[in-house]
Backbone as JSON, one array per atom type, in Angstrom:
{
  "sequence": "MSQLVLSAAESASGSSAVALLAIAVAVIYLLSVWINPYGPCRACKGTPKSYGRMFTTAFDLCRACEGRGRRVRVGARLFARNRDVK",
  "N": [[43.77, -76.12, -95.34], [43.97, -78.33, -94.64], [47.02, -79.03, -94.41], [46.91, -77.52, -91.81], [45.88, -78.48, -90.25], [47.11, -81.52, -90.4], [49.64, -79.68, -88.98], [48.79, -79.68, -86.78], [48.07, -81.94, -85.75], [50.31, -83.13, -85.49], [52.24, -82.06, -83.85], [50.75, -82.1, -81.47], [49.72, -84.57, -78.64], [49.63, -88.35, -79.15], [45.92, -89.06, -78.52], [45.11, -86.87, -78.33], [45.31, -86.05, -81.38], [43.71, -87.76, -82.05], [41.6, -87.26, -80.65], [40.99, -84.97, -82.14], [40.7, -85.62, -85.06], [38.71, -86.66, -84.81], [36.5, -84.79, -83.34], [36.75, -83.5, -85.99], [35.98, -84.81, -87.99], [33.13, -85.58, -86.78], [32.15, -82.66, -87.5], [32.52, -82.24, -90.18], [30.22, -84.69, -90.9], [28.08, -83.51, -89.68], [27.89, -81.18, -90.84], [26.79, -82.36, -92.89], [25.17, -83.47, -92.83], [23.1, -81.27, -92.23], [22.65, -80.09, -94.07], [21.64, -81.85, -96.49], [19.43, -83.48, -95.3], [17.75, -85.9, -95.89], [17.58, -89.38, -96.2], [17.46, -92.46, -98.51], [15.42, -94.6, -97.94], [15.19, -97.99, -95.66], [13.98, -99.12, -95.53], [12.44, -100.34, -97.94], [14.0, -99.13, -100.01], [14.22, -96.72, -101.28], [12.1, -96.73, -103.14], [9.33, -96.39, -102.7], [6.9, -98.17, -103.53], [6.04, -101.27, -103.88], [5.07, -103.31, -106.1], [2.61, -106.11, -106.68], [3.21, -109.89, -107.33], [1.52, -110.87, -108.84], [-1.13, -108.95, -109.51], [0.44, -107.1, -111.35], [-0.9, -104.32, -111.82], [-1.36, -103.26, -109.06], [-0.19, -102.04, -106.1], [1.6, -101.98, -103.09], [2.42, -99.38, -100.57], [4.73, -98.84, -99.15], [5.84, -99.41, -95.94], [7.11, -99.25, -93.87], [8.24, -96.4, -94.83], [6.13, -94.79, -95.39], [4.91, -94.34, -97.62], [6.88, -92.52, -99.12], [9.79, -92.92, -99.14], [12.1, -92.08, -98.07], [14.14, -91.4, -95.04], [14.78, -89.59, -92.0], [17.65, -88.75, -91.67], [20.07, -90.21, -89.25], [21.14, -87.35, -86.9], [20.26, -85.5, -87.54], [17.83, -84.51, -86.82], [18.5, -82.65, -85.26], [18.71, -79.95, -86.06], [16.15, -79.64, -86.64], [14.4, -79.81, -89.03], [13.2, -80.95, -90.4], [10.11, -81.6, -90.3], [8.58, -82.95, -91.3], [8.78, -85.26, -91.7], [8.51, -88.77, -90.86]],
  "CA": [[43.22, -75.85, -94.24], [44.12, -79.35, -94.21], [48.24, -78.89, -93.2], [47.1, -76.53, -90.74], [45.08, -80.02, -89.58], [48.29, -82.15, -90.48], [50.51, -79.67, -87.98], [48.15, -79.59, -85.23], [47.82, -82.63, -84.59], [51.59, -83.51, -85.41], [52.56, -81.34, -82.38], [49.79, -82.92, -80.96], [50.1, -86.37, -78.49], [49.04, -89.17, -80.41], [45.11, -89.34, -77.75], [44.06, -85.8, -79.06], [45.14, -85.62, -82.88], [42.99, -89.06, -82.42], [40.15, -86.87, -80.83], [41.11, -83.9, -82.71], [40.48, -86.03, -86.4], [37.49, -86.8, -84.65], [35.99, -84.2, -83.78], [36.71, -83.05, -87.92], [34.53, -85.89, -88.57], [31.61, -85.37, -86.62], [32.08, -81.23, -87.94], [31.99, -82.72, -91.71], [28.69, -85.38, -90.82], [26.8, -82.82, -89.32], [27.16, -80.05, -92.29], [26.53, -83.09, -94.69], [23.15, -84.08, -93.02], [22.06, -79.88, -91.89], [22.76, -80.0, -96.09], [20.41, -82.4, -97.31], [18.8, -84.28, -94.03], [17.34, -87.06, -95.95], [17.54, -90.18, -96.52], [16.79, -92.72, -98.64], [14.49, -95.21, -97.22], [16.38, -98.96, -95.68], [13.74, -100.79, -96.09], [12.75, -99.64, -99.57], [15.99, -97.97, -100.59], [13.86, -95.09, -102.3], [11.34, -97.1, -104.51], [7.68, -96.59, -102.06], [5.66, -98.96, -103.72], [6.04, -102.44, -104.16], [4.43, -104.4, -107.3], [2.19, -107.7, -107.03], [3.49, -110.63, -108.37], [0.14, -111.38, -110.04], [-1.65, -108.76, -110.28], [1.14, -106.06, -112.21], [-1.07, -102.88, -111.94], [-1.51, -103.15, -108.1], [1.19, -101.9, -105.22], [1.28, -101.65, -101.66], [3.28, -98.29, -99.69], [6.11, -99.06, -98.06], [5.48, -99.3, -94.36], [8.27, -97.73, -93.02], [8.16, -94.93, -94.09], [4.6, -94.7, -95.85], [5.59, -94.61, -98.9], [7.75, -91.27, -98.82], [10.8, -93.2, -100.09], [13.06, -91.27, -98.03], [13.5, -91.2, -93.74], [15.5, -88.85, -91.28], [19.37, -89.05, -91.33], [20.96, -90.18, -87.98], [21.94, -86.58, -86.4], [19.31, -84.14, -88.41], [16.67, -84.25, -85.86], [19.44, -81.44, -84.18], [18.47, -78.91, -86.29], [14.35, -79.2, -86.82], [14.23, -78.3, -90.92], [12.37, -81.88, -91.12], [9.12, -82.25, -89.33], [7.64, -83.97, -91.65], [8.89, -86.74, -92.31], [9.13, -90.1, -89.62]],
  "C": [[43.45, -77.58, -93.66], [45.72, -79.93, -93.34], [48.07, -78.26, -92.52], [46.32, -77.91, -90.03], [46.3, -81.21, -89.07], [49.19, -81.62, -89.35], [50.0, -79.66, -86.7], [48.25, -81.08, -84.47], [49.28, -84.17, -84.48], [52.05, -83.02, -84.0], [51.73, -81.65, -81.19], [50.57, -84.18, -79.93], [48.81, -86.93, -79.16], [46.99, -89.25, -79.8], [44.61, -87.75, -78.15], [44.59, -85.59, -80.46], [43.89, -87.35, -82.83], [41.25, -88.4, -81.96], [39.82, -85.17, -81.61], [40.48, -84.48, -84.44], [38.75, -86.18, -85.93], [36.32, -86.08, -84.3], [36.02, -82.81, -85.54], [35.71, -83.44, -88.54], [33.05, -86.09, -88.63], [31.3, -83.96, -87.24], [31.48, -82.03, -89.96], [30.46, -83.84, -91.48], [27.75, -84.89, -90.29], [26.15, -81.49, -90.09], [26.79, -81.37, -93.6], [25.04, -82.78, -94.16], [22.49, -82.48, -92.81], [21.82, -80.42, -93.85], [21.65, -80.96, -96.66], [20.61, -83.84, -95.77], [18.11, -85.79, -94.19], [18.04, -88.16, -96.83], [17.58, -91.21, -97.26], [16.25, -93.94, -97.34], [14.79, -96.82, -97.31], [15.58, -100.19, -95.74], [12.8, -100.95, -97.63], [13.51, -99.24, -100.79], [15.2, -97.34, -101.6], [12.72, -95.71, -103.24], [10.53, -97.58, -103.25], [7.25, -97.58, -102.12], [6.15, -99.94, -104.16], [4.81, -102.93, -104.96], [3.96, -105.55, -107.03], [3.1, -108.21, -108.15], [2.35, -111.39, -109.37], [-0.38, -110.54, -110.82], [-0.27, -107.38, -110.34], [0.74, -104.81, -111.82], [-1.09, -102.56, -110.24], [-0.58, -102.89, -107.44], [0.49, -101.27, -104.28], [2.73, -100.65, -101.15], [4.1, -98.81, -99.01], [5.72, -98.46, -96.42], [6.04, -98.87, -93.8], [8.34, -96.34, -93.21], [7.01, -94.78, -95.0], [4.23, -94.05, -96.5], [5.74, -92.73, -99.67], [9.1, -91.43, -99.73], [12.12, -92.34, -99.03], [12.67, -91.46, -96.06], [14.9, -90.12, -93.58], [17.16, -89.53, -91.22], [19.21, -89.76, -89.6], [21.06, -88.66, -87.56], [21.06, -84.99, -87.37], [17.99, -83.66, -87.71], [17.53, -82.57, -85.02], [18.76, -80.28, -84.44], [17.03, -78.67, -86.89], [13.79, -78.54, -87.46], [12.99, -80.08, -90.93], [11.3, -82.54, -90.66], [8.15, -83.21, -90.01], [7.15, -84.94, -91.82], [9.62, -87.27, -91.34], [10.79, -90.03, -89.5]]
}
């Protein structure tokens, strides 16, 4: 597969080789998003509970992900498989 891409890139001009590479990267990323549409929340880094400093048994849920610990990755809304998470 990679030799096919390399041979196509060698025969094409510089700008079309860059376009071919960009299309390949986009397809790989969309495949990755289709397989795993969720990523860790950027605010809480996947740990949705933040415990208090004084009262260590009390906790508050992350406001960004509403306590889920995950977010929808960029491009995942194209597939509409993840309607349950913001």
